[in-house]
N, C-alpha and C positions, 0 to 999 in steps of 0.2 A: 644847414650846418648840423653835424652829428652831435647829439647830446651825450655828454659824458656822465657816467654814473659816479656817484660819490660814495666813498667808503665811510661807514660809521666806525670811526677808530676806537671808540669806547667798547662797542660790542666786539669789534675785531680783536682787541687786546684781551678782552674777557675770555673769548673762546681760544685764542692763541695760548694763553698761559694755562688754562685748564687742560688743553690738549697736550701741551709740552710736559706738564707735570704728570698727567696720566700715562703718557707713553714712557716717561722715565720710570715711573713706579711699576709699570708692567714689566719693563726690562729688568729692574732690580728684583721684582717678585719672581720672575722666571729664573734668574740666577739663584736666588734663595731656594726656590723649589728644587732646582737641580742639586743643590748642596744638601739641603735638609731632608727632602723626601726621596729623591733618587740616589742620594748618598754618593754623588760625584765628589771625589776627593782630589786634592792636589798630590801629585806623585812626589814623595819626599826625596826621591833620587834626582829630580830635575829642579834646579834652582829657579825660583820665580824672578824673572827679569822684567816681564811686562804683564799687563792684564791678560794677555792672550795665553799665558802660561797657567792661568787659573782655569781649570777645566769647567767648573760650573758656569763661569762667565763665557768662556770660549765657545761652549756648546750653544749659547743663545745668539751669538753674533749673526748667523744667517737669518734669524727670525726678526731682527731689528727693522729692516725695511717693511716686513709684513705687518708688524704692529702699527707702523706709521701709515701705510696705505689703507689700513682698515679704520684707524681711529681719527686721523685728521679729516677725512671727508665727512665723517659724522658731525664734527664740530663746524665744518664749513656749512653743512645743512642748517645747523642751529644758528649760525651767523645769518644766513639768508632769511631764515624764519623771523629772527628777532629784528633784523634790519628792515624787514618788510620790503625787500627788493622787488620792484615791479618791472624794471627794464634795465638794460645795460648789464645783463648778467655776465656776459663774457668779459667785458671790460672790467667789471668788479672782480671777477674770478682772477683775472690776470694780476690786478693790483693787490688783491688779497694774497695770492700765491707768492708773488714777488716779495711783498713786505714780510710775510711769515717766514719765507726762506731766508731772507737777509737777516732778520732778527734772530732766527735760530742759529745761523752760522756765526754771527757775532757773539751771541750769548754762549754758544758751545765753546768758543775760544776761552772765555773767562771761566765758565763752569767746569770744564773738563780738562783744561790745559794750564791756564795761568794760576788759578786758585788751587793750591795743593791740598789734597785730601786723600784718603786711602784708595779711592777709585779713580784718582786723577791719572791722566796719561801725558806722555811727552808729545811734542809736535809730530814726531815721526810715528808714534803709535796711533795717534788720532787721525792723521791725514794721509799717511802712506800705508801703514800696516792694516788699517781699517778699511782698505779698498777691497772690493767695490762697494761695500756696505754703506759707508758714509755718503758716497755719491748717490746711491739709490735712496737713502733716507732723505737727503735734501731734494732730490727729484720728486719723491712721493709727496713731500710737503708742498712743493710748488704746484704739483698737479692736483692736489686734493680739492681746492675750490672748484676746479673744472668738473671733477667727479661729483662734488657736492651740488653744483648747478644742475647737472643731468639728473641726479637723484631727487633733488628738491623740486624741479619742474615736473618730473614724472609724478611725484607724490602729490604736488599741488594740482596737476591736471586730473589725477585720479580722484582727488578729494572733491573737485568741482563737478565731476560726473556723477 
């Protein structure tokens, strides 16, 4: 009988929330950099109807999947290190990627659509206008533990030699 790996949910949630917050702060920081340092301004002749009409934000959108595919695997590695995973890596990566993706999707609905704030979006802005970027973000979060396993095992093998 195949032994199933167990996910350490406390460690998983620690690195999930650290990663989620860091990715969000990097995106906000990039927008602020565009606005304050690069002096990207909103064209006063174009009415702002959506977040995508705000040039400092719109210029960051293609980078959002990149932030995710770089940062999430790093926190996946930290998960595997802290959880001291010894076997069942691929099974653990699948469950970690699936849980992190589902939690992100659900949390995004509340954080970016339902709860209204200056950076909030409508359903259309978040899930239609933000294509293909939002799909690539969710895909990168799902794939990050698999990338993390590859990097962790390579690092662990190198460390043992």
